[in-house]
N, C-alpha and C positions, 0 to 999 in steps of 0.2 A: 912548370909553366902551363897554365890552362887558358889559352886564348879564347875570346868570345866566339861562340858558334858562328856569328855573322861574319867575323874576320876569316874564319876557315872557309865558309861558303864563298866569300868574295875572292880570296886568293886562289881557290880551286877552280871556280868557274872562269874567272878572268884569265888565269894562267893557261887553262886548256883552250879557251877561245883564242888567246894570243898565239899559242902553238899551232892551232888549226889555220889561222889566217896567215901566219908566217910560212907554213908549209905550202898552202895554196899559192901565195904570192911568189914564193921561190920557184915552184913548179911552173907557173905561168911565165915568169921571167926567163927561166932556163929552157923553155920550150917543151917541158915534159907534160904539160897540160894545156890543151887549147883554151882559148879565151871564151869559147862557147860550150865548154864541156858540161855535161849534164850535172856533174857533182858541184860545180862552182857556185851557182846561185843558191841552192838549198844549204850548202855548207856555210855560206856567208850569213844567211838568215839564222842558222843555228848559232853561229858565233855571236851575232848581234843579240839574240835572245839571252845567251849566257852572260854576255857583258852587261846587259840591262838588269838581269837578275842579280848579278854580282854587285852592281851599283846600288840597287835597292837594298840588298842585304847589308851593304856597308853603312847605310843610314842607321841601322839598328844598334850599332855600337857607339853612336854619338850621344853624348849627354843631352844636347839640345840640337836635334836635327834641323830645326828651323834656322839655325846659324851655320849650316853646312857651307853656304856660299862663302863665308869668311875664311874657310880653309885655304883658299887659293891666294889669299892676300900676302902670304910670307914666302912666295916662291923663290926668292933669292937665297933663303937660308934653310928652308924646310923641305925635306924629301917628301913629306906627306902633301905639302902644297903642290909640289911638282907632279905628284901622282894624281892629285885632284884635277890638274890641268891636262895631263897626258891621257887619262882614261876617256874623257869626253871627246878629245881630239881624235883618238884612235877609233872610237865609235863612229864619229862623223865620217872618217875616211872609209871605214868598212861599209857604212850605209851608202856612201857615194859610189863605191865600187859595185855594190849590189845594184844600185839604180842604173849605173852605166851598162851593166850586163842586161838588165831588164829592158832597157830601151835600145838594145842592139849595139851599144858602144863597147867600151872596154878595150879598144885598140891601143890605147896609150900605156906605156910602161910606168907612167908617173904615179898612178894610184896604187898599184901593187908595191912599188918602191917606197912610197910614203907609208903604206901599211907595215912594211918590214921595219922601217925606221921607228915608227911610233910603237910597234910591239916591243922592240928592243928598249926603247926609252921607258916604256911603262914597266918592263921587268927591272930595269935599272932603278927606277924610283921605288918600286915596291921592295926590291931586295935591299936597297940602302936604308929604308925605314927600319928594317929588322937588323941589319948589320950595324947600325948606329946605336942600338940598345946594348950598351956595354955590360949591364948587369946580367944579361942572359948569355952565358958563355957559349951555348950551342950556336948562337947566331952571330955573335960579335967576332967574326973572322973574315978573312979576305975572300973566301969562296961562297959566301952567302948568296951573292947576286948570281953567280954561276949555277948554284943549286936551284934557284928560282927558274932560271932559263932552262936548265935541263929537265926539271920536273914539268914545266909548261910544255916544252917541246915533246917530251914523252907522251903526256896525256893528249896533246894536240895531234900528234902523229897517229896515235891509236884511234882517236875520234875521227880523223880524216880518213883513215883506212876503212873504218866502219861505214862512214858516209859514202865512200867510193863504192863499196860493195852494195850498199842499199840503193845506189843510183845506177847500178849496172856497169860500173867502170872497174871491172875486175883487173884489167891490165894495170891501171893506175894503183889499185890496192896492192897488187903484187910488187910493184915498184916501191911502195911506201913501207911495206911490212919489214924489210930488213932495217930500214932507217928507224922505224918505231922501236924495234927490238934493241938496236944499238943505243938509242937515246934513253930507253928504259934502264938498260944495264949501266950506262954511264951515270944516270941520275942516282941509281942505287949505290954505285961505287962512291960517288962524290958525297953522298949522304953519310956513308960509313966513314969516309975520311974526315968529314966535319965532326 
């Protein structure tokens, strides 16, 4: 199997961005990260840039990019259509979260909670696209979605740890490091099982 380079770029960038946003949202909701932490706004910007770059890359594997809007039309039966809807929705929520922080808000739990739900929904859609491809035996199994989640969490946690260090939040980075290592090991083990 030789997937298009644009598909690899999309899944890697989007997965890492999802992992980073999920990590930040969980930390905020559980009280491990203040809503005005120095790492929060820059990390959300990095996630948005990664999601946008992934979205742009995804257009390069379309035969007719000008017809991309049609991809959302079959959302009742197509995981790809659901992904096409979930990605922009996730991007909007991340952008709204960043804007609320920029303008001194961010007090509500609703935006981080929505970010978690949409990150998980996007992983489900992306994973199911591959799990439904029966002729590729490496992907056509029950743990494909879990693999996508674990790989995204692993890369997102590592990226968030790096961002925390870059923003002078070493305590937060130390808290994340064991989780990043655990997610990486679990992703590796699940990949070997698959």
